[in-house]
N, C-alpha and C positions, 0 to 999 in steps of 0.2 A: 507676529508672534501666534506660534503654533497653539491649536485645541486640543492637542493632544495632550495627555498626562503623560508625565516626566516617566523613561520606561528603562530599568537597567540596562547595560551593557549585556548583548548577547553571550550566555552564561551558557556554553554546550554541555558542561558534566550535571547539571543542573536539570538541563532538557533533556538530555536523554534521562536520567531518573526521573522524572514528572513524563515522559511517553510511558518508560516500563512501567508506572503506576497506574497510570489511564489506560493499559493494553489488558494490565490484572484486572483491572475493575470490570473494563467491557467482556472480559474474556467468553462466559457464559452468554450473554445478550450476542456477541458475533457470532458463536458456534451456533446457537438457535435461530438465528438467520441465516443458515448455509444452504438453503434450499433458493432465497431470492437471489443469494451473491453466487452461486452455481451459475445461478439465468441468467445475471446480469454479467460477470466479470467470464463464465464460459468459452464462449467461442474465442474470446482474445488470448484465453490459456492455450486453450489449444495452439492457433496460431502460435503462441510464442514457446512452445513446444517444439514445434515445428520447425522455428527461424532457431532453434538452439539444436535441432539434430537430435532430439531425446529419442531412444528407439530403442529395442529388444538390447538389452545387456549393458546399457549405459547406465554408469557411476553418476549419478545426479545429486548437488547441491542445493538446498531449499534455504535461501536468505530469507531473514522476516517470512517467516513460513506461517505464520497465525497459526488457526485452527486445522490446515494442514489439508482444505481444499484440491487443489492446486500438487499440493506434495500426492496425494492417493493417484490424482490424474498420471502424476508424472510415473508411479508405481506400476500403474496399469502398462505403460508403454514398453517398461526395461522389464518387465516378466519376473519369474525368481532368479532368474541370472542376471538379472540387474540388482540396484539398491539406492536408495533413496536417502541422504543424510538432512532432516528436516530441522530448522534453525531456526532461534527466536532469542528476542532479550528479556522477553518476558516467559517466566516460567509456568504461572496459571496459561497462558493460551496455549503452548507447547503441551501441556499436560491434555488440554481437548483432544489435540494432533495424536498423540500417542494411544491415546484412547481410542479415539476413531479407527487407526489403523489396525490397531487389535480387535475390535467390535469387527472390522470387514475381513479382516483375516488374513492380511498382510506380513508376510515375514519378510519382506524385503525393506523396511520401515525401521528407521531407527530417530529420536529424536535427541537434543542436546542443547542446554540453554546456552547461546551464545550472542556476544556483540560482535552485529558486523560487521563494526568498524575494525573488531580484532580479529581476525580467522586464522587461527593456531594449527593449519589443517596441512597433508601434504598435500603435494599436486598430484592429485590422486582421482581429480572427477573429468569426465567425461563433459560433463554441462554446470555450469550456475546456473539456475534461474530466481529470480527473486521478482513478484508481485505486490505491486503498490508501494515498496519496501525502500527503493534508493530515495526516493523523498525524503525520506523523514532521516537522512544519516546525517548529522552535524559537518560529519567530515568525509563528503562524497568521495573525496580521491582518496584516501585511503582508504574506504570502505570499497571499493570501484579496484583500486591496485591489490590488495587484499584476495579479492574474488577474480582476479585474471592470474595470482600466486597458485590461488585452489586449484587452478584446470591444467591438463596435463596438457604438451604440446599438441596446435591444432584442437582443444577444446574450445567452445564456443558458451558465450556468456547468452541468456536469454532475459528480458526485464520488460517489466508494463509499466508505466508512472500516464500520469493526468498529462492531457495538453494543456490549453489556455485555459484562465477562470472563465471567460465569455464563454466560452466551448462546453463549461462545465457546471453549468446553472446549479444545479442542484445540491451542489458543495459550496459554490463561490456565492448564493444569498445567505444562507447561514453563516457564514463566514462574515461576509460583505455587513449583515445586518447588526451582527454581534462584533461587531468591529468600531459598527460608529457606537450603536448603545453604551456600549462600555468603554468606548473613546479611547480603543489602543491607537497606535499609530500602525502603518504600513509594514510589512513584515520587510527588514533591511537585506541589500543585495546580498546574494549569496547564503541567506538563512534558509533552514530546511524549511517543508512546508508543502504541500498539496500540488500548488503549481511552479514548485521553484527550478522543475527540470522539462516545462512544459512551451520554455519560449525556442521558434524555429531555432532551429542549429544547438541550441543549449546542451542536447543529452547528447548529440553524437560529438561536439567538442569535448566534452566532459572525459567521455571514453576513449576520443584520439590519447586525450593529455594521460592518461593512466594508462598508458600504451596498448592499445584493443587495436585491430586491426579487421578491414572486411566487414568495416559496420552499415548492418540493413535496417530497414525502420520502415514502417509502416502504420499508418494512422489508422485506426478501427475505430468505428461509429458504436456506440455500447450504452443506449437508452437504459435508464432506470425504470422499469415499467412495474407500478404497482397498481391495487386499487383504487388510492384516492394522495391526494396530499398529505390529510392526515397519517395514513398509513407510512408515507415516505419520514414523515419529522418525525415519527414512533422507531422507526428502524435508524437515525440519525442519533435520535438522543439517545440512544439504548444503546449504539456500538461505536459513534466518536465519541470518545471520550475529550479530545483537542477541543470540542465547540464547549464542554463544561470548563473546563480551562480557563477559558476564554472569558465565560461569563461569570468567574469566581468574584469578579473585584463589582458585580452587581449584588441590589438585596434581592430578599422574594419577590416583591413585586415587581422592580424591574426586568429580573430574568422569565417570568411567566409573560409579560407584557413581549420581549425579546422573542420568545417561542412563537406566539401568537399572530406575532405581523413577518416570522421565517414561514408557519402555514400560508398566511392569507399571500406572500409573494408566492409560494410556490405552488397555488392556485391556479394559476395562468396555463400550467401545462396538465391540469385536467381537461379532459374531453370524454366522448361518447364509451369511449372502452378504456378509458381508468386514465389514471396520471401516468407521463412518459414523462420523467427528468431529463433533460439534454447531459448526456455525457459524450467526450470523445476522450480515447486511449492512445496514449505512443504505443507500439510494440517495437522493441529494439534486440539484436541479435549482432555478436561481436567474437572475432577470432582472439585468441591467448597471442 
């Protein structure tokens, strides 16, 4: 007999609504942690832009753009003659992307609230990019096929996802602790989540199924470096809305105990130079 509480069948419509609400709630914190995000994800982002052939004059579509860090990196590359359209399901987090672009003086960036599974755009882009976004689409094939349709002939997709849970313990430890304490079942096969595309060959197969060609993949070590495990915990509590959703079934005492256990577990990654949480990213590119 299962020890897990019974859970309703996965509902993609409800899941997307919850995801939007999570990012609406976390938008300000995600933007405030921008320096950490830039240091952590910056090198992989540059690799993604290289692999997607983002260059001067390119027209770029950014899916699940968030607060727009990678949007502005793309805008730097394409220059005044290029164009970047940043999209996200969360209007609140996209407001930060628009504000950041305007404050920095970019005239080649626009934003649009858009569900990445329902891309209703012309085939007018040289590149489509998505940084840690593909993993959260309930219908990943629908999203990928929409991205391919938005590309010009020979245009390229560039994306970043997490690899496996074992190689991303900065995130998988909080998830596993909360899952156990909240008595939640493991994710069902095919269900979206942080490590849903991290298995060997999974992302490559998904891209091929969606009709992409010339698929290239690179695994990039991206340790999350912070002052301490406590700071990492604060970053995740403030910015990772999914963790709060997972905790919803616990009372305040249960939630506090879960956060304390997570911090205790994360301390194993503290050393003389601070905290270094294991993280491996997969950077992929493919032609339409």
